[in-house]
C-alpha positions, 0 to 999 in steps of 0.5 A: 301055802294058799293065798286069798288075795282075790277072796279078800277083795271079794268079801270086802266089796261084798260087805260094802255093797251089802251095806249100801243095799241095806241103807238104800232099802231102809231109806225109802221106808224109814219114815213110815216105819220109824219116823215121827208119824211112823208105825214104831217111832224111834223118837217115841221109843227113846223117850220111854227108854230114857225115863225107864233106864236112865244112864244105862240106856246107852249100853243096852240100846247103843245108838246115835239116835240118843242125840237126835232122832227126828225125821231129818236125822233118820233120813240123813243116817241112811244117806250117810250110810249109803255114802260111806259104803260107796266110799268103802267100795271105791277104796277110800279109807275102807276101815273108817267107812265100814266103822261108820256103816256099822255104827249107823246100822247098829243105831237103827237095829238097836231101836228098830224093834220088830222091823230090824230084828232079822237074822241078816241084820245081825249077820251084817253087823257081825261081819261088819265087826270082823271087817274092822280088822280087814284093813288099817285105820288110815285115811287114804285113797286106794281106788277100788283096791282092798287089803289082803285079809290077815289069815287069823281074821280070814279064819274068823270069816270062815268060822262065821260062814261055818256057824251060819250054814251048819246052824241052819241045818242043825236047827231043822233037825233039833226042833223035831219037825217031822217034815224036815226029818222025812225030807218033805218040808220043801213041799210047803216051803215054796208057797209058805215062805214070807215073800215067794217069787214067780219061780217058787210058784212053778217049783211048788208044782214039782213032784214029791220025789223032787222035793225030797231030793232037794231037801236031802241035798239041802241037808248035805250042803248045810250039815256036811259041806261046811266042815270042808271049808277048812280043808285047803285046796280043791276040797275047800273050792268044791265046798265053796261052789256047793255053798254058792250054788245053794245061795243062788238057788235060794235067790232064784226061788225067794226074796230074802233081802240082802241075806244071800248077797252077803252070804255069797261074799262069805262063801267066796272068802273060802276060794284060794287064788289059784281057783280064780280066773284072774291072774293079776292081783295088783289091785290087792294090797298086802296085809294091812293089820299087824298080827297083834291086832289080828290076835285081838280080833281072835280073842274077842270074837272067836269065843262067842262063835264057839259058844253059839255053835256049841249051844246050837248042837247040844241045845244047852250052854250049861258047861259054858256058863262062865261065858254068859256074862261076856255074851250078855255084854256083847249082846246089845252090839250084835257082835256074835249071834245065833243063826238058823232059818226055818227051824220049823216049817210052816205048813199053812199060809195065813195072811192078814188083810187090812180092810176099811169101811165107812158104814160097817157093811162094805169093806174095802181092802188095802193092798200091800206092795209085795205080800199077797192080797189081790189074787191076780197079783203075780208074786214079785221079785224084790230081793236084795231089797226088803219091804219090812212091813210086808215081811212083818205082816207074814210073821204077825199072821202066824201069831195072835193080834195080842202078840203083835200090838204094833198093828194098833200103831199101823191103824192109828197112823192110817186114821191120822192119814200119815203120808209116810205110812201110806207110802208103804202100801201099794193101794189105798182104797180111800185115796189117802183119806181115813175111813171110819172103821178099820179091821184085820181079817185073816185068810188062808192063802194057797198057790193057784193051780195050772188050770186056775192060772190059765183060765182065771189068771190068778196066782193065789186062791184063798179061803176065809178063816176068821177075824184077826183083830177087833174093829177099830173106830176113828176118834172123830174128836181127834 
């Protein structure tokens, strides 16, 4: 029988580390995104929901912020999350600390609207629930140690990994995107992904045959390899290595927040002890939860995972209608979720550029920290941190202004000269002062060529497309 002592330690610590990164990344943006002078104020949202939902608001939007949602509270929640995740990593009362992390992160996700609706946010919360069954609910100090995960609970970790990887492959084919089906989608991916990095610029220049081979390899790893993680011994080890390799390649070619860090922890959970280089496992404690407790985890969490796997494959849940009330109950808590990145490959790169003017003739551009604006700016490396405004601007560019009315809030905060929102930007051409006019313009961006990079020192080129929004004028009386 294979043991997974080291794998238990790795997945436990990977989760704690991911929580720390998530809270740290959020802490430097939280006021600009959600503060009293932020783009989507949590305090303002909760006041509206309080009036509309009454007592049911606690179930539909579970959050600590119902009790306090001021700027100090938002900052404190991030700092407490960082402290709790650090203590969990160090081995202090792991389950209690991870529970606190989960509750705090759920509090943010419940109220974060478009800025906290990414699949890796759900993945962090979903694994966070499973992790509550990793170790006993005791107050203790076990320096850098972790408990061996009960086999039933480890099975849930593997099911989550399977659902994540297999669903990501299925949705690419289920959506009937011809470029995925003929394996040419990756010729677009490197320059149309939300936040490319410098390596992506070079890989975009690779021959089409390389892009097709890479796509075939991607499908093999996402659609075939996940089935072998359940086969013990060398087979699961090889499967884990392939899955890890895919994550490393994604890390090298893009900026996907903490998604890959967390997924690497899931992949490592499949590797049995004989395949690790460590011989001593004295820093790993025996299973700390009872079989009865593990059965509870299995009963609560497994049906939801099977539901989403079935629905992803067959694009229907009619035969599982009896589960819908249970799924609706679980939904606000992000306990079990569907996955599937890049179901439809974007083949152009529209970018929204924010411009301001004092006379209506001369327009100056605001620059974002990581999304393309200035053509000479090299793509950045920012993962595992996530600049959430930059990310959401990418999604907004794919839609109309009327589908992204939160942009009006961004304009309002810039007119109000909110320092928290200005902190989210790289360069304000008006030095923190409000211009008289603001507008959004949509351009189409492309990676530059070798010759253009060498001669003009530009990483991007763009063509003017069309106005994206109306022109907003500052209210002089306010």
